[in-house]
DSSP file (Angstrom, degrees, kcal/mol; ACC not computed):
  #  RESIDUE AA STRUCTURE BP1 BP2  ACC     N-H-->O    O-->H-N    N-H-->O    O-->H-N    TCO  KAPPA ALPHA  PHI   PSI    X-CA   Y-CA   Z-CA
    1    1 A X      >       0   0    0      0, 0.0     5,-1.3     0, 0.0     6,-0.2   0.000 360.0 360.0 360.0 -27.9  186.8 -103.2  -36.2
    2    2 A X  T  >5 +     0   0    0      3,-0.2     4,-0.8     1,-0.1     5,-0.4   0.985 360.0  31.6 -69.3 -52.8  185.1 -106.3  -34.8
    3    3 A X  H  >5S+     0   0    0      3,-0.1     4,-0.6     2,-0.1    -1,-0.1   0.949 133.7  25.7 -76.7 -47.4  186.0 -108.7  -37.5
    4    4 A X  H  >5S+     0   0    0      2,-0.1     4,-2.2     3,-0.1     5,-0.2   0.957 122.2  48.7 -84.2 -50.4  189.4 -107.3  -38.7
    5    5 A X  H  >5S+     0   0    0      1,-0.2     4,-0.6     2,-0.2    -3,-0.2   0.882 116.9  37.2 -63.3 -47.0  190.7 -105.5  -35.6
    6    6 A X  H  X<S+     0   0    0     -5,-1.3     4,-0.9    -4,-0.8    -1,-0.2   0.798 115.3  56.8 -73.1 -26.5  190.1 -108.2  -33.0
    7    7 A X  H  < S+     0   0    0     -4,-0.6     3,-0.2    -5,-0.4    -2,-0.2   0.884 110.5  39.8 -72.0 -37.3  191.1 -110.9  -35.2
    8    8 A X  H >< S+     0   0    0     -4,-2.2     3,-0.8     1,-0.2    -1,-0.2   0.539 105.1  68.5 -86.1 -11.2  194.4 -109.6  -36.1
    9    9 A X  H >< S+     0   0    0     -4,-0.6     3,-0.6    -5,-0.2    -1,-0.2   0.748  93.1  61.2 -74.8 -22.5  195.0 -108.6  -32.5
   10   10 A X  G >< S+     0   0    0     -4,-0.9     3,-1.4     1,-0.2    -1,-0.2   0.440  74.9  95.2 -77.6  -3.2  195.0 -112.2  -31.7
   11   11 A X  G <   +     0   0    0     -3,-0.8    -1,-0.2     1,-0.3     6,-0.1   0.324  55.4  93.3 -80.0  12.5  198.1 -113.0  -33.9
   12   12 A X  G <   +     0   0    0     -3,-0.6     2,-0.6     5,-0.1    -1,-0.3   0.657  61.0  95.7 -69.3 -13.0  200.4 -112.6  -31.0
   13   13 A X    <   -     0   0    0     -3,-1.4     4,-0.2     1,-0.2     7,-0.1  -0.649  69.1-152.9 -82.3 125.0  200.2 -116.3  -30.4
   14   14 A X  S    S+     0   0    0     -2,-0.6     3,-0.4     1,-0.2    -1,-0.2   0.886  87.3  30.7 -60.2 -45.6  203.2 -117.8  -32.2
   15   15 A X  S    S+     0   0    0      1,-0.2    -1,-0.2     2,-0.1     3,-0.1   0.687 128.0  36.3 -95.1 -20.9  201.9 -121.2  -33.0
   16   16 A X  S  > S+     0   0    0      1,-0.1     4,-1.6    -6,-0.1    -1,-0.2  -0.229  71.8 127.3-130.3  39.2  198.0 -120.5  -33.5
   17   17 A X  H  > S+     0   0    0     -3,-0.4     4,-1.1    -4,-0.2    -1,-0.1   0.928  79.8  37.5 -66.8 -45.7  198.0 -117.1  -35.1
   18   18 A X  H  > S+     0   0    0      2,-0.2     4,-2.3     1,-0.2    -1,-0.2   0.800 113.5  57.7 -71.2 -34.2  195.8 -118.0  -38.1
   19   19 A X  H  > S+     0   0    0      1,-0.2     4,-2.6     2,-0.2     5,-0.2   0.904 104.3  51.5 -67.2 -37.3  193.6 -120.2  -36.1
   20   20 A X  H  X S+     0   0    0     -4,-1.6     4,-1.5     2,-0.2    -1,-0.2   0.824 107.4  51.7 -75.9 -23.6  192.8 -117.4  -33.8
   21   21 A X  H  X S+     0   0    0     -4,-1.1     4,-1.7     2,-0.2    -2,-0.2   0.942 113.8  46.8 -68.3 -44.6  191.8 -115.1  -36.8
   22   22 A X  H  X S+     0   0    0     -4,-2.3     4,-1.8     1,-0.2     3,-0.3   0.928 113.5  45.5 -61.6 -46.8  189.5 -117.9  -37.9
   23   23 A X  H  X S+     0   0    0     -4,-2.6     4,-2.7     1,-0.2    -1,-0.2   0.808 110.2  55.9 -67.7 -30.3  188.0 -118.5  -34.6
   24   24 A X  H  X S+     0   0    0     -4,-1.5     4,-2.0    -5,-0.2    -1,-0.2   0.837 106.6  49.5 -72.3 -29.5  187.6 -114.8  -34.1
   25   25 A X  H  X S+     0   0    0     -4,-1.7     4,-2.0    -3,-0.3    -2,-0.2   0.895 112.8  47.9 -66.6 -39.9  185.6 -114.6  -37.2
   26   26 A X  H  X S+     0   0    0     -4,-1.8     4,-2.0     2,-0.2     5,-0.2   0.939 114.5  45.5 -68.2 -49.1  183.4 -117.5  -36.1
   27   27 A X  H  X S+     0   0    0     -4,-2.7     4,-2.2     1,-0.2    -1,-0.2   0.853 113.4  48.6 -65.5 -36.4  182.8 -116.1  -32.7
   28   28 A X  H  X S+     0   0    0     -4,-2.0     4,-1.7     2,-0.2    -1,-0.2   0.837 110.8  49.4 -74.3 -28.1  182.1 -112.6  -33.9
   29   29 A X  H  X S+     0   0    0     -4,-2.0     4,-1.5     2,-0.2    -2,-0.2   0.882 115.9  43.8 -64.1 -42.8  179.6 -113.7  -36.5
   30   30 A X  H  X S+     0   0    0     -4,-2.0     4,-2.2     1,-0.2     5,-0.2   0.900 114.2  50.1 -74.3 -39.3  177.8 -115.9  -33.9
   31   31 A X  H  X S+     0   0    0     -4,-2.2     4,-2.5     1,-0.2    -1,-0.2   0.905 108.6  51.7 -67.3 -40.2  178.0 -113.2  -31.2
   32   32 A X  H  X S+     0   0    0     -4,-1.7     4,-2.0     1,-0.2    -1,-0.2   0.906 113.2  46.0 -65.5 -40.0  176.6 -110.5  -33.6
   33   33 A X  H  X S+     0   0    0     -4,-1.5     4,-1.7     2,-0.2    -2,-0.2   0.913 113.7  47.0 -68.3 -42.0  173.6 -112.8  -34.5
   34   34 A X  H  X S+     0   0    0     -4,-2.2     4,-2.7     2,-0.2     5,-0.3   0.857 111.9  52.4 -71.5 -36.0  172.9 -113.7  -30.9
   35   35 A X  H  X S+     0   0    0     -4,-2.5     4,-2.1    -5,-0.2    -2,-0.2   0.913 108.1  50.1 -67.0 -43.3  173.1 -110.0  -29.9
   36   36 A X  H  X S+     0   0    0     -4,-2.0     4,-2.1     2,-0.2    -1,-0.2   0.880 113.8  46.7 -62.2 -42.4  170.6 -109.0  -32.6
   37   37 A X  H  X S+     0   0    0     -4,-1.7     4,-2.2     2,-0.2    -2,-0.2   0.889 111.8  48.3 -72.4 -35.7  168.2 -111.8  -31.3
   38   38 A X  H  X S+     0   0    0     -4,-2.7     4,-2.6     2,-0.2     5,-0.2   0.896 111.3  52.4 -68.2 -35.9  168.5 -110.9  -27.7
   39   39 A X  H  X S+     0   0    0     -4,-2.1     4,-2.2    -5,-0.3    -2,-0.2   0.936 111.4  45.8 -61.5 -43.8  167.9 -107.3  -28.6
   40   40 A X  H  X S+     0   0    0     -4,-2.1     4,-1.3     1,-0.2    -2,-0.2   0.846 113.7  49.5 -71.9 -31.3  164.8 -108.2  -30.5
   41   41 A X  H  X S+     0   0    0     -4,-2.2     4,-1.9     2,-0.2    -1,-0.2   0.859 108.7  51.6 -68.7 -38.8  163.6 -110.5  -27.6
   42   42 A X  H  X S+     0   0    0     -4,-2.6     4,-2.5     1,-0.2     5,-0.3   0.944 111.8  48.1 -65.6 -45.8  164.2 -107.8  -25.0
   43   43 A X  H  X S+     0   0    0     -4,-2.2     4,-1.4     1,-0.2    -1,-0.2   0.807 110.1  52.6 -66.5 -28.2  162.1 -105.3  -27.1
   44   44 A X  H  < S+     0   0    0     -4,-1.3     4,-0.4     2,-0.2    -1,-0.2   0.893 111.6  44.6 -78.3 -33.4  159.4 -107.9  -27.5
   45   45 A X  H  < S+     0   0    0     -4,-1.9     3,-0.3     1,-0.2    -2,-0.2   0.896 121.6  36.4 -72.0 -39.1  159.1 -108.5  -23.7
   46   46 A X  H  < S+     0   0    0     -4,-2.5    -1,-0.2     1,-0.2    -3,-0.2   0.700 124.1  40.6 -94.1 -14.6  159.2 -104.8  -22.7
   47   47 A X  S  < S-     0   0    0     -4,-1.4    -1,-0.2    -5,-0.3    -2,-0.2   0.227 123.0 -83.4-109.8  15.1  157.2 -103.4  -25.6
   48   48 A X        -     0   0    0     -4,-0.4     2,-0.5    -3,-0.3    -1,-0.2   0.212  60.4 -65.8  87.1 141.1  154.6 -106.0  -26.0
   49   49 A X        +     0   0    0     -4,-0.2     2,-0.3    -3,-0.1    -5,-0.1  -0.461  55.3 179.2 -68.4 118.2  154.9 -109.2  -27.9
   50   50 A X        -     0   0    0     -2,-0.5    -2,-0.1     2,-0.1    -3,-0.0  -0.904  30.5-135.1-112.6 145.8  155.4 -108.6  -31.6
   51   51 A X  S    S+     0   0    0     -2,-0.3     2,-0.4     2,-0.0    -2,-0.1   0.441  82.4  67.7 -82.3   4.4  155.8 -111.4  -33.9
   52   52 A X        -     0   0    0    -12,-0.1     2,-0.6    -8,-0.0    -2,-0.1  -0.951  64.4-149.1-129.1 142.0  158.7 -109.8  -35.9
   53   53 A X        -     0   0    0     -2,-0.4     2,-0.2   -10,-0.0   -13,-0.1  -0.945  29.7-135.0-102.2 111.2  162.2 -109.0  -34.9
   54   54 A X        -     0   0    0     -2,-0.6     2,-0.8   -14,-0.1   -14,-0.0  -0.450   6.8-149.9 -72.3 143.1  163.3 -105.8  -36.8
   55   55 A X        +     0   0    0     -2,-0.2     2,-0.2     4,-0.1    -1,-0.1  -0.834  43.6 134.9-111.2  92.3  166.6 -105.7  -38.5
   56   56 A X  S  > S-     0   0    0     -2,-0.8     4,-2.1     1,-0.0     5,-0.2  -0.676  70.6 -82.7-127.9-175.3  167.6 -102.1  -38.5
   57   57 A X  H  > S+     0   0    0     -2,-0.2     4,-1.7     1,-0.2     5,-0.2   0.846 123.4  53.9 -61.5 -36.6  170.5 -100.0  -37.7
   58   58 A X  H  > S+     0   0    0      2,-0.2     4,-2.3     1,-0.2    -1,-0.2   0.909 109.4  48.8 -59.9 -45.1  170.0  -99.9  -33.9
   59   59 A X  H  > S+     0   0    0      1,-0.2     4,-2.0     2,-0.2    -2,-0.2   0.856 111.1  51.0 -64.6 -38.6  169.8 -103.7  -33.7
   60   60 A X  H  X S+     0   0    0     -4,-2.1     4,-2.2     2,-0.2    -1,-0.2   0.849 109.3  48.3 -70.0 -32.7  172.9 -104.0  -35.7
   61   61 A X  H  X S+     0   0    0     -4,-1.7     4,-2.8     2,-0.2    -2,-0.2   0.907 112.9  49.1 -70.0 -42.2  174.9 -101.6  -33.5
   62   62 A X  H  X S+     0   0    0     -4,-2.3     4,-2.1     2,-0.2    -2,-0.2   0.877 110.2  52.4 -66.6 -35.2  173.7 -103.5  -30.4
   63   63 A X  H  X S+     0   0    0     -4,-2.0     4,-2.2     2,-0.2    -1,-0.2   0.930 110.5  48.5 -55.3 -51.7  174.7 -106.8  -32.1
   64   64 A X  H  X S+     0   0    0     -4,-2.2     4,-2.7     1,-0.2    -2,-0.2   0.929 109.0  50.5 -58.7 -48.5  178.1 -105.3  -32.7
   65   65 A X  H  X S+     0   0    0     -4,-2.8     4,-2.0     1,-0.2    -1,-0.2   0.888 109.4  51.8 -62.2 -36.3  178.6 -104.0  -29.1
   66   66 A X  H  X S+     0   0    0     -4,-2.1     4,-2.0     1,-0.2    -1,-0.2   0.891 109.9  50.1 -65.6 -37.4  177.6 -107.5  -27.7
   67   67 A X  H  X S+     0   0    0     -4,-2.2     4,-2.8     2,-0.2    -2,-0.2   0.866 107.2  53.8 -64.7 -38.3  180.2 -109.0  -30.0
   68   68 A X  H  X S+     0   0    0     -4,-2.7     4,-2.4     2,-0.2     5,-0.2   0.946 109.3  48.7 -58.6 -47.3  182.8 -106.5  -28.8
   69   69 A X  H  X S+     0   0    0     -4,-2.0     4,-1.7     1,-0.2    -2,-0.2   0.900 113.6  46.5 -60.0 -45.2  182.1 -107.5  -25.2
   70   70 A X  H  X S+     0   0    0     -4,-2.0     4,-2.8     1,-0.2    -1,-0.2   0.948 113.1  48.4 -61.9 -49.0  182.4 -111.3  -26.1
   71   71 A X  H  X S+     0   0    0     -4,-2.8     4,-2.5     1,-0.2    -2,-0.2   0.823 110.2  52.3 -72.5 -29.7  185.6 -110.8  -28.1
   72   72 A X  H  X S+     0   0    0     -4,-2.4     4,-1.6    -5,-0.2    -1,-0.2   0.901 112.9  43.4 -71.6 -37.2  187.2 -108.8  -25.3
   73   73 A X  H  X S+     0   0    0     -4,-1.7     4,-2.4    -5,-0.2    -2,-0.2   0.900 112.9  53.2 -65.1 -44.6  186.5 -111.4  -22.7
   74   74 A X  H  X S+     0   0    0     -4,-2.8     4,-2.6     1,-0.2     5,-0.2   0.912 109.3  49.2 -65.1 -42.8  187.6 -114.1  -25.1
   75   75 A X  H  X S+     0   0    0     -4,-2.5     4,-2.5    -5,-0.2    -1,-0.2   0.872 109.5  51.7 -65.0 -33.1  190.9 -112.3  -25.6
   76   76 A X  H  X S+     0   0    0     -4,-1.6     4,-2.4     2,-0.2    -2,-0.2   0.941 113.1  45.8 -57.4 -53.7  191.4 -111.9  -21.9
   77   77 A X  H  X S+     0   0    0     -4,-2.4     4,-2.6     1,-0.2    -2,-0.2   0.914 113.2  47.3 -59.8 -47.5  190.8 -115.6  -21.5
   78   78 A X  H  < S+     0   0    0     -4,-2.6    -1,-0.2     1,-0.2    -2,-0.2   0.941 111.8  51.5 -67.0 -46.4  193.1 -116.7  -24.3
   79   79 A X  H  < S+     0   0    0     -4,-2.5    -1,-0.2    -5,-0.2    -2,-0.2   0.896 111.3  47.5 -51.2 -43.7  195.9 -114.3  -23.1
   80   80 A X  H  <        0   0    0     -4,-2.4    -1,-0.2     1,-0.3    -2,-0.2   0.928 360.0 360.0 -72.6 -42.8  195.8 -115.7  -19.6
   81   81 A X     <        0   0    0     -4,-2.6    -1,-0.3    -5,-0.2    -2,-0.2   0.552 360.0 360.0 -66.2 360.0  195.8 -119.3  -20.8
């Protein structure tokens, strides 16, 4: 839903529809990675400093939720501009 749904939701722009899909893929992939890192850093601070950031289902879900928040805000800004 994050990559396909929000990407093709932005195609209401008449002149930049495919650009918005490509930019959505870029922003979503970046936001998922940053969300996973922030989730790992938060876990390291509150659970004692561990040298590893685990990549499990919970961190992937939290990365997806962070990307959804970023893309919803991005869509609101693009729509208003």
